[in-house]
C-alpha positions as CSV (number, residue, x, y, z in Angstrom):
1,L,129.8,117.8,110.5
2,Q,131.9,114.9,109.3
3,H,133.5,112.9,112.1
4,S,137.2,113.7,112.2
5,N,138.2,110.1,112.9
6,C,136.2,108.9,109.9
7,I,137.2,111.1,107.0
8,S,139.1,108.3,105.2
9,C,137.4,105.2,106.4
10,C,133.7,105.2,107.3
11,R,132.7,108.8,106.4
12,I,130.1,109.3,109.1
13,C,128.3,112.6,109.0
14,V,126.7,114.1,112.2
15,I,123.7,116.4,111.6
16,T,123.6,119.3,114.0
17,L,122.2,122.8,114.1
18,A,124.4,125.5,112.5
19,E,125.7,128.2,114.9
20,A,123.6,130.7,112.9
21,H,120.3,128.7,113.1
22,P,117.5,130.8,114.5
23,L,116.9,128.3,117.3
24,L,120.4,129.0,118.6
25,Q,119.8,132.8,118.8
26,N,119.1,134.6,122.0
27,G,115.7,134.3,123.6
28,K,114.5,131.1,121.9
29,T,113.6,128.1,124.0
30,I,113.0,124.7,122.3
31,T,109.7,123.3,123.4
32,G,109.6,120.1,121.5
33,I,111.3,117.8,119.0
34,N,109.3,115.4,116.7
35,Y,110.9,112.7,114.7
36,Q,107.5,111.7,113.2
37,I,107.8,113.0,109.6
38,S,104.4,111.8,108.3
39,A,101.7,109.3,109.3
40,N,103.8,106.5,107.9
41,C,107.3,107.6,108.6
42,S,109.0,108.1,112.0
43,R,112.7,108.4,112.2
44,L,112.5,106.7,115.6
45,Q,111.4,103.5,113.8
46,N,114.8,103.3,112.1
47,K,116.3,99.9,112.9
48,V,119.8,99.3,111.7
49,S,121.7,96.1,112.0
50,G,125.0,94.6,110.8
51,K,128.1,96.0,109.1
52,S,126.1,96.7,105.9
53,K,123.6,98.8,108.0
54,R,120.6,96.8,106.9
55,G,117.2,98.3,107.7
56,A,118.5,101.9,107.7
57,Q,116.2,104.5,106.2
58,F,117.6,106.0,103.1
59,L,117.6,109.8,103.0
60,T,117.9,112.3,100.2
61,E,119.3,115.8,100.6
62,L,115.8,117.2,101.1
63,A,114.5,114.4,103.5
64,P,113.2,115.9,106.7
65,L,114.8,114.4,109.9
66,C,112.7,116.1,112.5
67,R,110.6,119.1,113.4
68,I,111.6,121.4,116.2
69,S,109.2,123.7,118.0
70,S,110.2,126.8,119.9
71,S,108.6,128.9,122.6
72,D,107.7,131.7,120.2
73,G,105.4,129.3,118.2
74,E,107.8,128.8,115.3
75,E,108.4,125.3,114.0
76,Y,111.6,124.4,112.1
77,T,112.0,121.4,109.8
78,I,115.5,120.0,109.9
79,Y,116.6,118.3,106.7
80,S,119.3,115.7,106.1
81,C,121.2,117.9,103.6
82,I,123.0,114.8,102.3
83,R,122.1,111.5,100.7
84,G,122.8,108.4,102.7
85,R,121.5,105.9,105.3
86,L,120.2,107.1,108.6
87,I,122.3,105.3,111.2
88,E,121.0,106.9,114.3
89,V,118.8,109.6,115.7
90,N,119.6,111.3,119.0
91,E,116.7,110.2,121.3
92,N,118.4,112.1,124.3
93,I,117.2,115.4,122.9
94,L,113.6,114.3,123.2
95,S,113.8,114.3,127.0
96,N,116.4,117.1,127.1
97,P,115.8,119.5,124.2
98,A,118.1,122.1,125.8
99,L,121.0,120.0,124.6
100,L,120.4,121.3,121.1
101,Q,121.1,124.8,122.3
102,E,123.7,124.1,125.0
103,K,125.8,121.5,123.1
104,P,124.7,121.5,119.5
105,S,127.8,120.0,118.0
106,T,128.3,117.3,120.6
107,E,125.5,115.8,122.8
108,G,122.9,117.9,121.1
109,Y,123.3,116.4,117.6
110,I,120.2,115.4,115.7
111,A,121.2,112.4,113.7
112,V,124.1,110.4,112.2
113,V,124.0,109.7,108.5
114,L,126.3,107.4,106.4
115,P,126.6,108.7,102.8
116,K,127.0,106.2,100.0
117,F,130.7,105.3,99.7
118,E,130.9,106.5,96.1
119,E,129.2,109.8,97.0
120,S,131.2,110.5,100.2
121,K,134.0,112.3,98.5
122,S,131.7,114.8,96.8
123,V,129.8,115.3,100.2
124,T,133.2,116.0,101.9
125,Q,134.2,118.4,99.1
126,G,131.0,120.3,99.5
127,L,131.5,121.0,103.2
128,L,132.7,124.4,104.5
129,T,135.6,124.6,106.9
130,Q,135.0,126.5,110.1
131,K,136.8,129.5,108.7
132,E,134.7,129.5,105.5
133,Y,131.5,129.2,107.5
134,E,132.5,132.1,109.7
135,E,133.2,134.2,106.5
136,V,129.8,133.4,105.1
137,L,128.2,134.5,108.4
138,L,130.2,137.7,108.4
139,K,129.1,138.5,104.8
140,R,125.5,137.8,105.8
141,L,125.8,140.1,108.8
142,N,127.4,142.9,106.8
143,S,124.8,142.7,104.1
144,S,121.8,143.1,106.5
């Protein structure tokens, strides 16, 4: 999601679970969230300071943000999906993982990413509107 107040100025993107993500389907319970990506990389160690966001971890589109475990034994890796600086991870979901399911696009967000300024326009152009997203879901449902 791109923050509605930031489209023209600071271009902040909020990473959340899509409505169609398997973790948001009936019967799943989230049992754990892990921001430890590898032995040497934890998204919780991201320390950002100043207007230029010094110290922020740089992410590529395929950079893992976290791993989420569910009650059925499945583990899902959540990726950044955009290039930019990791501004913040949502530590509240560590102690209350149900927020991911109950309020995925507000309090249950996963992370905040700031795309490079020169790339922010192409990131924005690549996003689906709510209506386009619903059409994609409908096509998926009809094809299965």
